[in-house]
C-alpha positions as CSV (number, residue, x, y, z in Angstrom):
1,M,49.1,120.3,65.8
2,G,52.4,119.4,64.2
3,M,55.3,121.7,63.4
4,V,54.7,123.9,60.4
5,P,57.5,123.5,57.9
6,P,59.6,126.6,57.3
7,V,58.8,128.6,54.2
8,G,61.9,129.2,52.0
9,F,62.7,131.0,48.8
10,P,61.6,129.0,45.7
11,E,64.6,127.3,44.2
12,G,66.5,129.5,41.8
13,S,64.9,132.7,43.0
14,V,66.5,135.5,44.9
15,P,65.0,137.9,47.4
16,P,64.3,141.5,46.4
17,P,67.0,144.1,47.0
18,G,67.6,144.6,50.7
19,L,65.8,141.4,51.8
20,R,68.0,138.9,53.5
21,I,66.4,136.0,55.4
22,L,68.6,134.3,57.9
23,N,68.6,130.7,58.7
24,P,66.4,130.5,61.8
25,S,68.6,127.9,63.4
26,V,71.4,130.4,63.5
27,S,71.2,132.5,66.6
28,S,70.6,136.2,66.0
29,P,72.1,139.1,67.9
30,Y,68.5,140.4,68.4
31,T,65.9,138.5,70.3
32,V,62.7,140.3,71.0
33,S,61.5,139.4,74.5
34,F,60.3,141.0,77.6
35,Q,60.2,140.0,81.2
36,R,56.8,139.4,82.7
37,G,54.9,142.7,83.1
38,E,57.3,144.7,80.8
39,G,55.3,144.5,77.5
40,P,51.9,145.9,76.8
41,V,50.2,142.7,77.8
42,E,50.9,139.8,80.1
43,G,50.4,136.6,78.2
44,A,49.6,136.2,74.5
45,N,45.8,136.0,74.9
46,C,45.5,138.9,77.3
47,S,43.4,141.8,75.8
48,L,43.3,140.2,72.4
49,P,39.9,139.6,70.7
50,P,39.0,135.9,70.3
51,E,39.3,136.1,66.5
52,V,43.1,136.9,67.0
53,A,43.7,134.9,70.2
54,R,42.6,131.7,68.3
55,W,45.7,131.8,66.2
56,E,48.0,131.5,69.3
57,P,48.5,127.7,69.0
58,M,49.8,128.2,65.4
59,V,51.8,131.4,66.0
60,A,53.6,130.2,69.2
61,P,55.9,127.5,67.7
62,I,56.6,129.6,64.6
63,A,57.4,132.7,66.7
64,A,59.6,130.7,69.0
65,R,61.6,129.3,66.1
66,Y,62.5,132.8,65.0
67,G,63.0,134.3,68.5
68,V,60.0,136.6,68.4
69,E,57.6,136.8,71.3
70,T,54.2,135.3,70.4
71,V,52.4,138.4,71.8
72,W,54.0,140.7,69.2
73,V,53.0,138.5,66.3
74,L,49.4,138.3,67.6
75,R,49.3,142.0,68.1
76,L,50.6,142.5,64.5
77,I,47.9,140.1,63.2
78,E,45.3,142.1,65.1
79,A,46.5,145.4,63.6
80,E,47.0,143.9,60.1
81,S,43.9,141.7,59.5
82,G,41.9,141.6,62.8
83,G,42.5,137.8,62.6
84,N,40.8,137.3,59.3
85,P,42.9,134.9,57.2
86,N,41.1,136.0,54.0
87,A,41.7,139.8,54.5
88,V,42.9,141.8,51.5
89,S,43.9,145.4,51.8
90,P,43.2,148.1,49.3
91,R,46.9,147.9,48.3
92,G,46.7,144.1,47.8
93,A,48.3,142.8,51.0
94,M,46.9,139.4,51.8
95,G,46.1,137.1,54.7
96,L,46.5,137.3,58.5
97,M,49.8,139.1,58.4
98,Q,49.0,141.1,55.2
99,L,51.8,140.1,53.0
100,M,52.3,142.1,49.9
101,P,52.4,139.8,46.7
102,E,56.1,140.5,46.0
103,T,57.1,139.9,49.7
104,A,55.0,136.7,49.8
105,R,56.7,135.4,46.6
106,A,60.2,136.3,47.9
107,L,59.4,134.3,51.1
108,G,58.2,131.4,49.1
109,V,54.6,131.8,50.4
110,R,52.6,130.1,47.6
111,N,49.1,130.6,49.2
112,P,49.0,133.8,51.4
113,F,45.5,132.9,52.5
114,D,46.7,129.7,54.1
115,P,47.2,130.7,57.8
116,A,50.2,128.5,58.4
117,E,52.1,129.8,55.3
118,N,51.1,133.4,55.9
119,I,52.2,133.3,59.6
120,E,55.5,131.5,58.7
121,G,56.3,134.1,56.0
122,G,55.2,137.0,58.1
123,V,57.2,136.0,61.1
124,R,60.3,135.3,58.9
125,Y,59.9,138.8,57.4
126,L,59.5,140.4,60.9
127,R,62.7,138.5,62.0
128,H,64.5,139.9,59.0
129,L,63.4,143.4,59.8
130,L,64.4,143.0,63.5
131,D,67.8,141.8,62.4
132,R,68.1,144.7,59.9
133,F,67.0,147.5,62.2
134,G,67.8,146.0,65.6
135,D,64.7,147.5,67.2
136,L,61.1,146.3,67.5
137,R,59.6,149.7,67.0
138,L,61.7,150.2,63.8
139,A,61.0,146.7,62.6
140,L,57.2,147.2,63.0
141,A,57.4,150.6,61.3
142,A,59.2,148.9,58.4
143,Y,56.6,146.2,58.3
144,N,53.9,148.8,57.9
145,A,55.6,151.6,55.8
146,G,58.3,149.6,54.1
147,P,62.0,149.4,55.0
148,G,62.9,152.0,52.5
149,N,60.9,154.6,54.4
150,V,62.5,153.7,57.7
151,V,65.9,154.2,56.0
152,R,64.8,157.4,54.2
153,Y,63.6,159.0,57.5
154,G,66.4,157.7,59.6
155,G,63.8,156.1,62.0
156,V,60.0,155.8,62.2
157,P,58.4,157.6,59.2
158,P,56.1,160.5,60.2
159,F,53.1,158.9,58.4
160,P,50.0,159.2,60.5
161,E,49.0,155.6,59.5
162,T,52.4,154.2,60.7
163,L,52.2,156.2,64.0
164,R,48.7,154.8,64.7
165,Y,49.9,151.3,63.8
166,L,52.8,151.5,66.3
167,R,50.5,152.8,69.0
168,R,48.0,150.0,68.3
169,I,50.7,147.3,68.6
170,L,53.0,148.7,71.2
171,G,50.5,150.6,73.3
């Protein structure tokens, strides 16, 4: 499989307020990584259902480009869509990483049901949240509940859905 081209903002458009996507070739002060044995799983495929683990060959190079551990992206995919690239949430989030329509548009994702585009957009968005909040737990909470809620509550929002989401991904 070849390299998936990065997804950018459509020419002439601007991201929504508060969304700033950095050039992935510029090193970030935050890189999410763990030494062997520190994270909730050892190895990207460990304890992941086959319908999620099958996306590892596509996720790994994209995650590496953005300095995010593959395992966290796969666990996010597991929590968001269960590995179903055609998933649609009751709120309208779409694809493997459950991108909301406005977020997908801002990230230049033309077809959120295309796994490569969805993963590229979702990982770029996660990288943005990591850079903004500086913490994996807060970035995941913002991915689930929205960055405004993380700011509003000064940390992880006390929403039961968000707390379950974090436990599911982080263990």
